[in-house]
All heavy atoms as a GROMACS GRO file, in nm:
protein
  566
    1LEU      N    1   6.349  17.282 -13.552
    1LEU     CA    2   6.337  17.196 -13.440
    1LEU      C    3   6.212  17.130 -13.435
    1LEU      O    4   6.096  17.195 -13.441
    1LEU     CB    5   6.361  17.279 -13.310
    1LEU     CG    6   6.366  17.212 -13.178
    1LEU    CD1    7   6.488  17.122 -13.176
    1LEU    CD2    8   6.382  17.308 -13.065
    2ALA      N    9   6.199  16.997 -13.427
    2ALA     CA   10   6.073  16.911 -13.431
    2ALA      C   11   6.025  16.906 -13.286
    2ALA      O   12   6.100  16.877 -13.196
    2ALA     CB   13   6.094  16.787 -13.492
    3LYS      N   14   5.893  16.920 -13.264
    3LYS     CA   15   5.832  16.877 -13.146
    3LYS      C   16   5.810  16.735 -13.119
    3LYS      O   17   5.777  16.668 -13.216
    3LYS     CB   18   5.696  16.956 -13.129
    3LYS     CG   19   5.713  17.105 -13.103
    3LYS     CD   20   5.593  17.163 -13.059
    3LYS     CE   21   5.602  17.313 -13.013
    3LYS     NZ   22   5.485  17.364 -12.950
    4ARG      N   23   5.842  16.687 -13.000
    4ARG     CA   24   5.831  16.542 -12.972
    4ARG      C   25   5.721  16.530 -12.871
    4ARG      O   26   5.710  16.606 -12.768
    4ARG     CB   27   5.964  16.495 -12.931
    4ARG     CG   28   5.964  16.339 -12.908
    4ARG     CD   29   6.095  16.291 -12.862
    4ARG     NE   30   6.128  16.336 -12.720
    4ARG     CZ   31   6.093  16.272 -12.619
    4ARG    NH1   32   6.006  16.168 -12.632
    4ARG    NH2   33   6.127  16.314 -12.489
    5PHE      N   34   5.636  16.429 -12.886
    5PHE     CA   35   5.537  16.405 -12.784
    5PHE      C   36   5.565  16.259 -12.733
    5PHE      O   37   5.623  16.185 -12.788
    5PHE     CB   38   5.394  16.403 -12.848
    5PHE     CG   39   5.356  16.531 -12.915
    5PHE    CD1   40   5.387  16.557 -13.049
    5PHE    CD2   41   5.304  16.634 -12.838
    5PHE    CE1   42   5.343  16.688 -13.099
    5PHE    CE2   43   5.268  16.754 -12.892
    5PHE     CZ   44   5.292  16.784 -13.024
    6GLY      N   45   5.520  16.249 -12.606
    6GLY     CA   46   5.537  16.118 -12.535
    6GLY      C   47   5.606  16.141 -12.398
    6GLY      O   48   5.643  16.255 -12.371
    7MET      N   49   5.638  16.039 -12.339
    7MET     CA   50   5.710  16.047 -12.203
    7MET      C   51   5.839  15.968 -12.216
    7MET      O   52   5.854  15.891 -12.309
    7MET     CB   53   5.620  15.971 -12.098
    7MET     CG   54   5.471  15.991 -12.098
    7MET     SD   55   5.410  15.912 -11.954
    7MET     CE   56   5.348  15.760 -12.028
    8ASP      N   57   5.910  15.997 -12.109
    8ASP     CA   58   6.025  15.911 -12.092
    8ASP      C   59   5.996  15.812 -11.978
    8ASP      O   60   5.966  15.864 -11.866
    8ASP     CB   61   6.149  15.997 -12.041
    8ASP     CG   62   6.189  16.099 -12.172
    8ASP    OD1   63   6.163  16.060 -12.284
    8ASP    OD2   64   6.269  16.181 -12.138
    9VAL      N   65   6.020  15.687 -11.999
    9VAL     CA   66   5.985  15.591 -11.906
    9VAL      C   67   6.113  15.515 -11.869
    9VAL      O   68   6.176  15.453 -11.962
    9VAL     CB   69   5.877  15.486 -11.954
    9VAL    CG1   70   5.846  15.383 -11.858
    9VAL    CG2   71   5.751  15.567 -12.009
   10VAL      N   72   6.147  15.524 -11.739
   10VAL     CA   73   6.274  15.448 -11.702
   10VAL      C   74   6.227  15.336 -11.616
   10VAL      O   75   6.162  15.359 -11.507
   10VAL     CB   76   6.376  15.534 -11.644
   10VAL    CG1   77   6.493  15.452 -11.585
   10VAL    CG2   78   6.415  15.643 -11.720
   11ILE      N   79   6.266  15.208 -11.648
   11ILE     CA   80   6.229  15.090 -11.560
   11ILE      C   81   6.342  15.039 -11.478
   11ILE      O   82   6.452  15.030 -11.527
   11ILE     CB   83   6.175  14.984 -11.663
   11ILE    CG1   84   6.056  15.030 -11.746
   11ILE    CG2   85   6.146  14.850 -11.585
   11ILE    CD1   86   6.033  14.950 -11.866
   12ALA      N   87   6.314  15.023 -11.357
   12ALA     CA   88   6.427  14.969 -11.267
   12ALA      C   89   6.391  14.829 -11.234
   12ALA      O   90   6.278  14.793 -11.201
   12ALA     CB   91   6.435  15.052 -11.128
   13ILE      N   92   6.490  14.741 -11.256
   13ILE     CA   93   6.474  14.597 -11.239
   13ILE      C   94   6.568  14.553 -11.131
   13ILE      O   95   6.690  14.564 -11.136
   13ILE     CB   96   6.496  14.512 -11.366
   13ILE    CG1   97   6.405  14.571 -11.475
   13ILE    CG2   98   6.481  14.368 -11.347
   13ILE    CD1   99   6.450  14.501 -11.612
   14ASP      N  100   6.509  14.477 -11.031
   14ASP     CA  101   6.586  14.415 -10.924
   14ASP      C  102   6.658  14.295 -10.975
   14ASP      O  103   6.579  14.198 -11.026
   14ASP     CB  104   6.497  14.389 -10.807
   14ASP     CG  105   6.577  14.323 -10.694
   14ASP    OD1  106   6.693  14.293 -10.704
   14ASP    OD2  107   6.499  14.302 -10.589
   15ALA      N  108   6.780  14.276 -10.984
   15ALA     CA  109   6.838  14.150 -11.044
   15ALA      C  110   6.916  14.083 -10.933
   15ALA      O  111   7.006  14.002 -10.956
   15ALA     CB  112   6.944  14.193 -11.149
   16SER      N  113   6.869  14.102 -10.806
   16SER     CA  114   6.940  14.039 -10.694
   16SER      C  115   6.897  13.885 -10.684
   16SER      O  116   6.800  13.846 -10.760
   16SER     CB  117   6.906  14.103 -10.556
   16SER     OG  118   6.775  14.094 -10.539
   17ASN      N  119   6.959  13.812 -10.599
   17ASN     CA  120   6.935  13.667 -10.592
   17ASN      C  121   6.789  13.641 -10.547
   17ASN      O  122   6.728  13.526 -10.581
   17ASN     CB  123   7.029  13.601 -10.503
   17ASN     CG  124   7.174  13.583 -10.561
   17ASN    OD1  125   7.189  13.583 -10.681
   17ASN    ND2  126   7.273  13.570 -10.473
   18SER      N  127   6.726  13.724 -10.474
   18SER     CA  128   6.589  13.716 -10.435
   18SER      C  129   6.494  13.700 -10.548
   18SER      O  130   6.385  13.641 -10.548
   18SER     CB  131   6.544  13.812 -10.327
   18SER     OG  132   6.535  13.944 -10.407
   19MET      N  133   6.538  13.753 -10.672
   19MET     CA  134   6.457  13.755 -10.793
   19MET      C  135   6.449  13.619 -10.848
   19MET      O  136   6.377  13.593 -10.950
   19MET     CB  137   6.494  13.858 -10.890
   19MET     CG  138   6.463  14.004 -10.841
   19MET     SD  139   6.288  14.042 -10.808
   19MET     CE  140   6.231  14.047 -10.987
   20LEU      N  141   6.534  13.527 -10.800
   20LEU     CA  142   6.533  13.388 -10.855
   20LEU      C  143   6.434  13.303 -10.788
   20LEU      O  144   6.418  13.176 -10.832
   20LEU     CB  145   6.673  13.330 -10.852
   20LEU     CG  146   6.786  13.404 -10.928
   20LEU    CD1  147   6.922  13.350 -10.908
   20LEU    CD2  148   6.753  13.417 -11.070
   21ALA      N  149   6.375  13.344 -10.690
   21ALA     CA  150   6.272  13.271 -10.616
   21ALA      C  151   6.165  13.231 -10.714
   21ALA      O  152   6.120  13.300 -10.798
   21ALA     CB  153   6.214  13.345 -10.495
   22ARG      N  154   6.099  13.110 -10.698
   22ARG     CA  155   5.997  13.056 -10.782
   22ARG      C  156   5.859  13.057 -10.717
   22ARG      O  157   5.774  12.984 -10.762
   22ARG     CB  158   6.045  12.921 -10.824
   22ARG     CG  159   6.164  12.921 -10.904
   22ARG     CD  160   6.187  12.782 -10.977
   22ARG     NE  161   6.308  12.792 -11.045
   22ARG     CZ  162   6.320  12.845 -11.177
   22ARG    NH1  163   6.215  12.891 -11.228
   22ARG    NH2  164   6.442  12.825 -11.226
   23ASP      N  165   5.835  13.162 -10.638
   23ASP     CA  166   5.697  13.177 -10.575
   23ASP      C  167   5.612  13.236 -10.688
   23ASP      O  168   5.482  13.224 -10.673
   23ASP     CB  169   5.695  13.255 -10.445
   23ASP     CG  170   5.763  13.404 -10.470
   23ASP    OD1  171   5.835  13.411 -10.568
   23ASP    OD2  172   5.739  13.495 -10.391
   24VAL      N  173   5.666  13.290 -10.788
   24VAL     CA  174   5.582  13.337 -10.900
   24VAL      C  175   5.651  13.257 -11.021
   24VAL      O  176   5.766  13.250 -11.034
   24VAL     CB  177   5.609  13.493 -10.926
   24VAL    CG1  178   5.539  13.536 -11.050
   24VAL    CG2  179   5.562  13.562 -10.804
   25LYS      N  180   5.567  13.211 -11.109
   25LYS     CA  181   5.618  13.128 -11.218
   25LYS      C  182   5.650  13.208 -11.341
   25LYS      O  183   5.576  13.302 -11.364
   25LYS     CB  184   5.512  13.019 -11.256
   25LYS     CG  185   5.473  12.922 -11.152
   25LYS     CD  186   5.580  12.841 -11.108
   25LYS     CE  187   5.551  12.737 -10.995
   25LYS     NZ  188   5.650  12.690 -10.925
   26PRO      N  189   5.765  13.180 -11.414
   26PRO     CA  190   5.870  13.085 -11.391
   26PRO      C  191   5.962  13.128 -11.272
   26PRO      O  192   6.016  13.031 -11.199
   26PRO     CB  193   5.939  13.066 -11.514
   26PRO     CG  194   5.912  13.192 -11.594
   26PRO     CD  195   5.792  13.252 -11.532
   27SER      N  196   5.996  13.249 -11.262
   27SER     CA  197   6.063  13.308 -11.145
   27SER      C  198   6.025  13.460 -11.130
   27SER      O  199   5.968  13.504 -11.229
   27SER     CB  200   6.219  13.289 -11.162
   27SER     OG  201   6.268  13.379 -11.265
   28ARG      N  202   6.060  13.516 -11.025
   28ARG     CA  203   6.033  13.662 -11.019
   28ARG      C  204   6.094  13.740 -11.133
   28ARG      O  205   6.034  13.832 -11.185
   28ARG     CB  206   6.075  13.707 -10.886
   28ARG     CG  207   6.003  13.666 -10.764
   28ARG     CD  208   6.062  13.713 -10.641
   28ARG     NE  209   6.001  13.649 -10.522
   28ARG     CZ  210   6.037  13.668 -10.394
   28ARG    NH1  211   6.138  13.756 -10.366
   28ARG    NH2  212   5.977  13.608 -10.290
   29LEU      N  213   6.216  13.705 -11.152
   29LEU     CA  214   6.296  13.784 -11.253
   29LEU      C  215   6.222  13.763 -11.396
   29LEU      O  216   6.207  13.855 -11.468
   29LEU     CB  217   6.433  13.752 -11.258
   29LEU     CG  218   6.528  13.820 -11.349
   29LEU    CD1  219   6.524  13.982 -11.324
   29LEU    CD2  220   6.663  13.785 -11.343
   30GLU      N  221   6.206  13.641 -11.424
   30GLU     CA  222   6.145  13.600 -11.562
   30GLU      C  223   6.009  13.670 -11.574
   30GLU      O  224   5.975  13.716 -11.684
   30GLU     CB  225   6.142  13.462 -11.587
   30GLU     CG  226   6.274  13.401 -11.608
   30GLU     CD  227   6.347  13.456 -11.730
   30GLU    OE1  228   6.295  13.473 -11.834
   30GLU    OE2  229   6.476  13.482 -11.705
   31ARG      N  230   5.923  13.670 -11.475
   31ARG     CA  231   5.800  13.728 -11.484
   31ARG      C  232   5.808  13.880 -11.499
   31ARG      O  233   5.740  13.931 -11.577
   31ARG     CB  234   5.710  13.701 -11.353
   31ARG     CG  235   5.575  13.762 -11.335
   31ARG     CD  236   5.490  13.741 -11.441
   31ARG     NE  237   5.461  13.600 -11.466
   31ARG     CZ  238   5.395  13.550 -11.568
   31ARG    NH1  239   5.353  13.626 -11.661
   31ARG    NH2  240   5.380  13.418 -11.584
   32ALA      N  241   5.907  13.944 -11.434
   32ALA     CA  242   5.921  14.080 -11.446
   32ALA      C  243   5.961  14.116 -11.586
   32ALA      O  244   5.914  14.215 -11.650
   32ALA     CB  245   6.032  14.138 -11.349
   33LYS      N  246   6.046  14.029 -11.652
   33LYS     CA  247   6.097  14.052 -11.785
   33LYS      C  248   5.976  14.039 -11.881
   33LYS      O  249   5.959  14.119 -11.978
   33LYS     CB  250   6.204  13.964 -11.818
   33LYS     CG  251   6.341  13.992 -11.744
   33LYS     CD  252   6.444  13.886 -11.757
   33LYS     CE  253   6.476  13.840 -11.885
   33LYS     NZ  254   6.589  13.742 -11.872
   34LEU      N  255   5.888  13.939 -11.860
   34LEU     CA  256   5.770  13.926 -11.941
   34LEU      C  257   5.674  14.036 -11.935
   34LEU      O  258   5.624  14.089 -12.033
   34LEU     CB  259   5.699  13.788 -11.903
   34LEU     CG  260   5.768  13.665 -11.939
   34LEU    CD1  261   5.692  13.548 -11.863
   34LEU    CD2  262   5.774  13.642 -12.080
   35GLU      N  263   5.654  14.091 -11.807
   35GLU     CA  264   5.570  14.206 -11.792
   35GLU      C  265   5.619  14.327 -11.854
   35GLU      O  266   5.560  14.404 -11.916
   35GLU     CB  267   5.535  14.226 -11.645
   35GLU     CG  268   5.454  14.121 -11.580
   35GLU     CD  269   5.310  14.108 -11.628
   35GLU    OE1  270   5.260  14.207 -11.679
   35GLU    OE2  271   5.272  13.994 -11.625
   36LEU      N  272   5.755  14.350 -11.839
   36LEU     CA  273   5.822  14.470 -11.906
   36LEU      C  274   5.812  14.458 -12.059
   36LEU      O  275   5.797  14.568 -12.125
   36LEU     CB  276   5.964  14.482 -11.858
   36LEU     CG  277   5.976  14.513 -11.699
   36LEU    CD1  278   6.112  14.518 -11.662
   36LEU    CD2  279   5.902  14.645 -11.674
   37SER      N  280   5.827  14.346 -12.107
   37SER     CA  281   5.825  14.321 -12.257
   37SER      C  282   5.682  14.361 -12.306
   37SER      O  283   5.672  14.435 -12.403
   37SER     CB  284   5.853  14.173 -12.294
   37SER     OG  285   5.843  14.168 -12.434
   38SER      N  286   5.589  14.316 -12.233
   38SER     CA  287   5.446  14.358 -12.266
   38SER      C  288   5.424  14.503 -12.257
   38SER      O  289   5.362  14.566 -12.340
   38SER     CB  290   5.355  14.283 -12.175
   38SER     OG  291   5.225  14.322 -12.192
   39LEU      N  292   5.479  14.569 -12.164
   39LEU     CA  293   5.469  14.718 -12.141
   39LEU      C  294   5.540  14.785 -12.265
   39LEU      O  295   5.477  14.880 -12.318
   39LEU     CB  296   5.534  14.758 -12.013
   39LEU     CG  297   5.550  14.922 -11.997
   39LEU    CD1  298   5.422  14.978 -11.990
   39LEU    CD2  299   5.642  14.949 -11.875
   40ILE      N  300   5.652  14.744 -12.299
   40ILE     CA  301   5.720  14.801 -12.408
   40ILE      C  302   5.641  14.784 -12.534
   40ILE      O  303   5.635  14.877 -12.618
   40ILE     CB  304   5.866  14.738 -12.425
   40ILE    CG1  305   5.947  14.793 -12.298
   40ILE    CG2  306   5.933  14.769 -12.561
   40ILE    CD1  307   6.088  14.708 -12.300
   41ASP      N  308   5.578  14.675 -12.560
   41ASP     CA  309   5.483  14.654 -12.672
   41ASP      C  310   5.375  14.757 -12.681
   41ASP      O  311   5.324  14.781 -12.790
   41ASP     CB  312   5.423  14.509 -12.670
   41ASP     CG  313   5.533  14.399 -12.705
   41ASP    OD1  314   5.637  14.431 -12.759
   41ASP    OD2  315   5.504  14.290 -12.669
   42ARG      N  316   5.334  14.809 -12.570
   42ARG     CA  317   5.222  14.898 -12.561
   42ARG      C  318   5.256  15.051 -12.585
   42ARG      O  319   5.172  15.139 -12.598
   42ARG     CB  320   5.142  14.885 -12.434
   42ARG     CG  321   5.070  14.747 -12.429
   42ARG     CD  322   4.964  14.741 -12.322
   42ARG     NE  323   5.030  14.782 -12.188
   42ARG     CZ  324   5.067  14.688 -12.103
   42ARG    NH1  325   5.088  14.566 -12.122
   42ARG    NH2  326   5.124  14.728 -11.989
   43LEU      N  327   5.393  15.078 -12.566
   43LEU     CA  328   5.440  15.215 -12.579
   43LEU      C  329   5.430  15.264 -12.737
   43LEU      O  330   5.452  15.193 -12.825
   43LEU     CB  331   5.592  15.221 -12.542
   43LEU     CG  332   5.618  15.185 -12.397
   43LEU    CD1  333   5.770  15.202 -12.367
   43LEU    CD2  334   5.544  15.285 -12.311
   44LYS      N  335   5.397  15.386 -12.740
   44LYS     CA  336   5.385  15.445 -12.873
   44LYS      C  337   5.430  15.608 -12.865
   44LYS      O  338   5.371  15.679 -12.804
   44LYS     CB  339   5.238  15.450 -12.926
   44LYS     CG  340   5.189  15.315 -12.958
   44LYS     CD  341   5.048  15.314 -13.012
   44LYS     CE  342   4.987  15.192 -13.058
   44LYS     NZ  343   5.017  15.078 -12.969
   45GLY      N  344   5.560  15.620 -12.924
   45GLY     CA  345   5.607  15.756 -12.918
   45GLY      C  346   5.682  15.791 -12.792
   45GLY      O  347   5.729  15.907 -12.779
   46ASP      N  348   5.689  15.703 -12.691
   46ASP     CA  349   5.755  15.717 -12.577
   46ASP      C  350   5.898  15.661 -12.582
   46ASP      O  351   5.924  15.583 -12.660
   46ASP     CB  352   5.683  15.656 -12.456
   46ASP     CG  353   5.544  15.701 -12.445
   46ASP    OD1  354   5.517  15.816 -12.443
   46ASP    OD2  355   5.453  15.600 -12.444
   47ARG      N  356   5.992  15.732 -12.510
   47ARG     CA  357   6.121  15.666 -12.484
   47ARG      C  358   6.136  15.590 -12.364
   47ARG      O  359   6.068  15.609 -12.267
   47ARG     CB  360   6.236  15.776 -12.482
   47ARG     CG  361   6.240  15.858 -12.603
   47ARG     CD  362   6.360  15.946 -12.612
   47ARG     NE  363   6.358  16.029 -12.492
   47ARG     CZ  364   6.475  16.113 -12.458
   47ARG    NH1  365   6.586  16.109 -12.540
   47ARG    NH2  366   6.479  16.179 -12.346
   48VAL      N  367   6.198  15.470 -12.371
   48VAL     CA  368   6.208  15.376 -12.260
   48VAL      C  369   6.356  15.356 -12.232
   48VAL      O  370   6.440  15.358 -12.317
   48VAL     CB  371   6.139  15.235 -12.292
   48VAL    CG1  372   6.206  15.169 -12.403
   48VAL    CG2  373   6.131  15.157 -12.164
   49GLY      N  374   6.391  15.344 -12.092
   49GLY     CA  375   6.523  15.309 -12.055
   49GLY      C  376   6.520  15.203 -11.940
   49GLY      O  377   6.407  15.198 -11.881
   50ILE      N  378   6.620  15.127 -11.927
   50ILE     CA  379   6.620  15.017 -11.830
   50ILE      C  380   6.743  15.039 -11.730
   50ILE      O  381   6.847  15.051 -11.788
   50ILE     CB  382   6.621  14.883 -11.899
   50ILE    CG1  383   6.506  14.867 -11.986
   50ILE    CG2  384   6.633  14.778 -11.788
   50ILE    CD1  385   6.519  14.740 -12.083
   51VAL      N  386   6.720  15.036 -11.600
   51VAL     CA  387   6.816  15.047 -11.501
   51VAL      C  388   6.805  14.911 -11.439
   51VAL      O  389   6.701  14.863 -11.392
   51VAL     CB  390   6.798  15.159 -11.409
   51VAL    CG1  391   6.901  15.153 -11.291
   51VAL    CG2  392   6.816  15.296 -11.484
   52VAL      N  393   6.928  14.846 -11.405
   52VAL     CA  394   6.934  14.715 -11.332
   52VAL      C  395   7.004  14.744 -11.208
   52VAL      O  396   7.107  14.809 -11.205
   52VAL     CB  397   7.006  14.612 -11.417
   52VAL    CG1  398   7.006  14.475 -11.340
   52VAL    CG2  399   6.915  14.589 -11.540
   53PHE      N  400   6.955  14.685 -11.096
   53PHE     CA  401   7.025  14.701 -10.972
   53PHE      C  402   7.028  14.568 -10.890
   53PHE      O  403   6.930  14.482 -10.898
   53PHE     CB  404   6.965  14.815 -10.887
   53PHE     CG  405   6.825  14.782 -10.830
   53PHE    CD1  406   6.794  14.730 -10.717
   53PHE    CD2  407   6.707  14.817 -10.916
   53PHE    CE1  408   6.667  14.700 -10.676
   53PHE    CE2  409   6.584  14.784 -10.871
   53PHE     CZ  410   6.562  14.726 -10.747
   54ALA      N  411   7.131  14.548 -10.818
   54ALA     CA  412   7.157  14.435 -10.717
   54ALA      C  413   7.270  14.484 -10.642
   54ALA      O  414   7.390  14.453 -10.669
   54ALA     CB  415   7.187  14.313 -10.790
   55GLY      N  416   7.256  14.568 -10.545
   55GLY     CA  417   7.354  14.631 -10.468
   55GLY      C  418   7.378  14.763 -10.530
   55GLY      O  419   7.343  14.866 -10.498
   56ASP      N  420   7.446  14.752 -10.647
   56ASP     CA  421   7.482  14.867 -10.727
   56ASP      C  422   7.377  14.882 -10.846
   56ASP      O  423   7.318  14.773 -10.883
   56ASP     CB  424   7.625  14.863 -10.781
   56ASP     CG  425   7.733  14.871 -10.686
   56ASP    OD1  426   7.711  14.939 -10.581
   56ASP    OD2  427   7.842  14.809 -10.690
   57ALA      N  428   7.354  14.997 -10.901
   57ALA     CA  429   7.273  15.021 -11.014
   57ALA      C  430   7.348  15.057 -11.133
   57ALA      O  431   7.453  15.128 -11.119
   57ALA     CB  432   7.169  15.115 -10.990
   58PHE      N  433   7.306  15.015 -11.254
   58PHE     CA  434   7.377  15.060 -11.378
   58PHE      C  435   7.274  15.068 -11.490
   58PHE      O  436   7.151  15.005 -11.474
   58PHE     CB  437   7.486  14.974 -11.417
   58PHE     CG  438   7.464  14.830 -11.449
   58PHE    CD1  439   7.437  14.791 -11.583
   58PHE    CD2  440   7.446  14.729 -11.355
   58PHE    CE1  441   7.402  14.666 -11.614
   58PHE    CE2  442   7.416  14.599 -11.386
   58PHE     CZ  443   7.396  14.564 -11.522
   59VAL      N  444   7.297  15.142 -11.589
   59VAL     CA  445   7.203  15.160 -11.697
   59VAL      C  446   7.220  15.045 -11.799
   59VAL      O  447   7.331  15.028 -11.856
   59VAL     CB  448   7.233  15.295 -11.777
   59VAL    CG1  449   7.140  15.308 -11.894
   59VAL    CG2  450   7.211  15.414 -11.670
   60GLN      N  451   7.130  14.968 -11.807
   60GLN     CA  452   7.134  14.847 -11.893
   60GLN      C  453   7.086  14.890 -12.042
   60GLN      O  454   7.152  14.850 -12.135
   60GLN     CB  455   7.020  14.742 -11.852
   60GLN     CG  456   7.015  14.624 -11.940
   60GLN     CD  457   7.137  14.534 -11.919
   60GLN    OE1  458   7.212  14.538 -11.829
   60GLN    NE2  459   7.156  14.454 -12.027
   61CYS      N  460   6.992  14.985 -12.048
   61CYS     CA  461   6.954  15.038 -12.183
   61CYS      C  462   6.932  15.192 -12.162
   61CYS      O  463   6.836  15.234 -12.077
   61CYS     CB  464   6.838  14.964 -12.221
   61CYS     SG  465   6.764  15.035 -12.386
   62PRO      N  466   7.005  15.276 -12.230
   62PRO     CA  467   6.973  15.429 -12.216
   62PRO      C  468   6.842  15.456 -12.280
   62PRO      O  469   6.786  15.371 -12.371
   62PRO     CB  470   7.088  15.495 -12.293
   62PRO     CG  471   7.137  15.386 -12.383
   62PRO     CD  472   7.112  15.249 -12.322
   63LEU      N  473   6.786  15.578 -12.254
   63LEU     CA  474   6.656  15.612 -12.310
   63LEU      C  475   6.657  15.594 -12.468
   63LEU      O  476   6.754  15.654 -12.529
   63LEU     CB  477   6.612  15.762 -12.280
   63LEU     CG  478   6.570  15.781 -12.143
   63LEU    CD1  479   6.558  15.937 -12.106
   63LEU    CD2  480   6.434  15.708 -12.122
   64THR      N  481   6.567  15.535 -12.516
   64THR     CA  482   6.550  15.507 -12.663
   64THR      C  483   6.405  15.496 -12.703
   64THR      O  484   6.323  15.458 -12.619
   64THR     CB  485   6.622  15.388 -12.703
   64THR    OG1  486   6.626  15.375 -12.840
   64THR    CG2  487   6.574  15.255 -12.641
   65ASN      N  488   6.382  15.519 -12.834
   65ASN     CA  489   6.251  15.490 -12.882
   65ASN      C  490   6.256  15.372 -12.981
   65ASN      O  491   6.159  15.334 -13.057
   65ASN     CB  492   6.173  15.617 -12.952
   65ASN     CG  493   6.271  15.668 -13.060
   65ASN    OD1  494   6.376  15.621 -13.097
   65ASN    ND2  495   6.235  15.784 -13.114
   66ASP      N  496   6.374  15.303 -12.976
   66ASP     CA  497   6.389  15.167 -13.044
   66ASP      C  498   6.349  15.059 -12.953
   66ASP      O  499   6.429  15.008 -12.878
   66ASP     CB  500   6.536  15.158 -13.096
   66ASP     CG  501   6.557  15.039 -13.175
   66ASP    OD1  502   6.477  14.939 -13.178
   66ASP    OD2  503   6.674  15.034 -13.232
   67TYR      N  504   6.224  15.027 -12.958
   67TYR     CA  505   6.162  14.931 -12.868
   67TYR      C  506   6.222  14.791 -12.887
   67TYR      O  507   6.250  14.709 -12.793
   67TYR     CB  508   6.015  14.930 -12.890
   67TYR     CG  509   5.948  15.059 -12.857
   67TYR    CD1  510   5.837  15.094 -12.943
   67TYR    CD2  511   5.996  15.141 -12.760
   67TYR    CE1  512   5.774  15.215 -12.915
   67TYR    CE2  513   5.929  15.266 -12.735
   67TYR     CZ  514   5.828  15.300 -12.807
   67TYR     OH  515   5.762  15.429 -12.786
   68ALA      N  516   6.260  14.752 -13.015
   68ALA     CA  517   6.323  14.619 -13.030
   68ALA      C  518   6.451  14.617 -12.968
   68ALA      O  519   6.490  14.507 -12.902
   68ALA     CB  520   6.336  14.605 -13.188
   69ALA      N  521   6.535  14.720 -12.970
   69ALA     CA  522   6.664  14.732 -12.899
   69ALA      C  523   6.643  14.706 -12.744
   69ALA      O  524   6.711  14.646 -12.676
   69ALA     CB  525   6.744  14.850 -12.937
   70ALA      N  526   6.545  14.788 -12.694
   70ALA     CA  527   6.518  14.789 -12.552
   70ALA      C  528   6.484  14.640 -12.508
   70ALA      O  529   6.521  14.594 -12.400
   70ALA     CB  530   6.402  14.878 -12.513
   71LYS      N  531   6.400  14.576 -12.585
   71LYS     CA  532   6.363  14.427 -12.551
   71LYS      C  533   6.481  14.336 -12.552
   71LYS      O  534   6.495  14.237 -12.478
   71LYS     CB  535   6.254  14.391 -12.648
   71LYS     CG  536   6.120  14.452 -12.603
   71LYS     CD  537   6.006  14.428 -12.702
   71LYS     CE  538   5.950  14.285 -12.666
   71LYS     NZ  539   5.833  14.255 -12.749
   72LEU      N  540   6.583  14.369 -12.648
   72LEU     CA  541   6.710  14.279 -12.659
   72LEU      C  542   6.779  14.301 -12.518
   72LEU      O  543   6.843  14.208 -12.471
   72LEU     CB  544   6.791  14.320 -12.769
   72LEU     CG  545   6.745  14.272 -12.907
   72LEU    CD1  546   6.838  14.336 -13.010
   72LEU    CD2  547   6.751  14.125 -12.909
   73PHE      N  548   6.777  14.419 -12.457
   73PHE     CA  549   6.842  14.438 -12.330
   73PHE      C  550   6.786  14.367 -12.225
   73PHE      O  551   6.842  14.346 -12.116
   73PHE     CB  552   6.860  14.586 -12.304
   73PHE     CG  553   6.968  14.658 -12.381
   73PHE    CD1  554   6.945  14.743 -12.490
   73PHE    CD2  555   7.105  14.636 -12.355
   73PHE    CE1  556   7.040  14.802 -12.562
   73PHE    CE2  557   7.206  14.712 -12.423
   73PHE     CZ  558   7.172  14.782 -12.530
   74LEU      N  559   6.659  14.331 -12.234
   74LEU     CA  560   6.584  14.251 -12.126
   74LEU      C  561   6.659  14.123 -12.113
   74LEU      O  562   6.659  14.058 -12.014
   74LEU     CB  563   6.439  14.243 -12.154
   74LEU     CG  564   6.349  14.365 -12.121
   74LEU    CD1  565   6.211  14.340 -12.157
   74LEU    CD2  566   6.362  14.401 -11.970
   0.00000   0.00000   0.00000
């Protein structure tokens, strides 16, 4: 049994219509995606998962250490 180091990081993203507002450029949703992509780039040895919600919530990306796959789900 191998020991694993790192954390499990689950990111919740609001995908409701309010995220389409352009008070933040290019939009709240696009800015959130850019920031999350940057966060994923800085992870090392951690697992990341993405949950999206707008009324109901669902798992967009289950916990993974495949950062390229997680970014595709963004």
